[in-house]
N, C-alpha and C positions, 0 to 999 in steps of 0.2 A: 193554566199556569198562573201562579200568584204574581202580582205586580211588585217589583222591587221598591224599596223605600225611596231611593233617589228619584225614580220615575214618578212615584206617587206624590212626592213633595213638589216636583216640577209641575206636574199636572194640576195640583191644588193651587199653586201660586198663579199659574197662567189663567186658570178658570176664574179665580177671584179678580184678577186684573180685567178680564173680559167683562165680567158682571158689573164692575165698577166703572168701566169705560164710558165716557160721555158719548153723545151722538157723533157721527162721522163729520169730518171736516169738509168744507166747501171746496177747497183746493188741495192739490197733491203737493207733497214735499219729499225731499230725499236728503240723505246725509252720508258723508264719507269721513271716516276717522282713521288716522294712523296712530298706532299704539307702540310705545317703546317702554319696556320694563323688564320684568323678570318672571320666571315660572318656577314654582315650588312643587315638586312631585308629591302626590298624595301618599305614596309608599316608597321605601327604598328600592333601588335598582335590584332586579332579580339576580343579576350576575354576582355582585359582591357586596350588596347591602349599602351602597353609597347613596347619599341623598343630600342635595344642596340646591341653592337657587341658581337658575340658569338664565343667562341673558335671552330676552325674547323680543320679538317684533311681530306686529300683526296689522291687518287692515279690516275694518268693520264697515259694512254698508247697510243702510236701512232705507226703505221707501214706504211712504204712507199714501196709498192711493186715495183719490178723491172719494169722499163718502164713507171711508172705512174708519172705525173707532180705534183700531190698532194697525200697526205697520208690519211689514215683512223684513226680517233681519237676517244677514248672512255675514260670516267672517272667515278669514284664513289667517293662520299664524304659525310661527315656527320658533324653536328654541334650540340652542346648541351649547355644548359643554365639552371641555377637555380636562382630564384629571389623571392622577396617578392612583391606580387601584391594585388589586391582587387577583391572581387567577390560578386555577389548578390544571388548565388545559395546555400549558406549555409542554411540547413534546420532550419526553425523556426525564421528566421530573415528577415526583409524587408529593411535593410540598408546595406551600404558597410562595409565589414569586410576584414581584411588582411588575406591573404592565401599564402601558399607556392606553387610556380609554378616550374615544371620541364618540360623542353622542349627538345625534340629530333627531329632533322631534318636530313633526308637522301635523296640524289638525285643521279641520274645516267644519263649520256648522251652519245649520239653517233653522230658522224659527220665527217667533213673533216678538214684537217690541211695542211697549207702551211708553210714551214720553209725556212729561208734564212740563209746562213752561211757566216761569214766574219772572216777569221782566226779562232781563238778559240772561237769566239762569235756566238750565235745563236738567231735568232728572229723568233717566230712562231705566226701564226694567225689561230684560229680554231673556229668552230661553228657547230651547228646542233640542234637536237631535244633532249629533256630531260623529265624526270618525277621525282616527289618527293613525299615524305610522311612526314607529320609533326604530331608528337604525343605529346599531352599536358596533363600533370597530375596536377590537382589542389587539394590541400589537406589542411585541418585544423583540428587539434585534431584527432578524430577518423573517420572523414568524408573525402572522396576523390572521385574524378571524373576524368575519363580519356577519352579523345576524340582523334580521328585520322582523318586527312584530307589529301586527295590526290590531286595532281595538275600535270599539264603537260604544256610544252611550248618550248621555244627556249633558246639556250645559245650561248655566244660568249666570247672567251678568247684570251688574248695576253700574251706571255711569252718572257722574255729576260734572257739569261743564258750565262755562260762562263765556258769552260772546265778548271778544276783546277788540275786534277790528272788522267792521263790515260783516261778512259772512263767516269769518274765522272764529273758532272757539278753542279754549284750552280747558282740559278737564282731567279727571282721573277715573279709571275703569278697573273693576275687579270682576274676573270671570272664573267660575269654578266648573270643573268637568268631572263627571262620574263615568268611568269607562270600564269595559270588560274586554279581555283579549278575545280575538276571533278564534284562536286555536283552542279547541275543546280541552286540551291537556292543561291549559293555563286559566281555566275558568275560575279557579279558586283565588287567583291573584287580584288584588284591588289596585286599580290604576286610575290615572287622572291627576288632578291637581289644581292649584290656584295660579292664575295669572294676574298680576297687578302692575299697572303702569300709567304713565301720563299719556294723554291723547291730544292730538291736534286735529280738529274737525273742520269740515267745510259743509255748510248746509245751504240749500236753496229751495225756494217755494214758500209754503206757509210758515 
């Protein structure tokens, strides 16, 4: 089976990072980041074509074991949105009607991270595999319908931060995900998107 373009791009970037990585560190280190920002979906919603920025929050964790040139990274994040849309599913009607949409999106990923330090500043590049769940509730008056879709794919992120007080650091992180629905009937749909936000990090070790 042919490798998808997003998977190839991610593999190429991570391979180049590993090849350029310096020798492993003498001591271990770890870092925890809280992200607050927004998520912009890659494609409009399947239900009514809606697309907008969604408030998002996330937690990133990375650890660099002693002697390793790159670290292990993991994250969990979520986004939510409520808006007025339209639907054809309202019982007894054959035309478009307005409806209340509530969307919850959650994802988690695992991969590798390479970080560079220059004085009090830090730049990191990370990527790997991820999975997500999107739950959508459509309601109007006493009628409502809830659907849930699962997807999986790859993620790639970059963060720039600066230590401001002791072990605390402020920064900005951008993460992009390429996803495909687990349901074979939705394999044609392109999903995923960009998360961008401010980070508050706490690091200890090297």
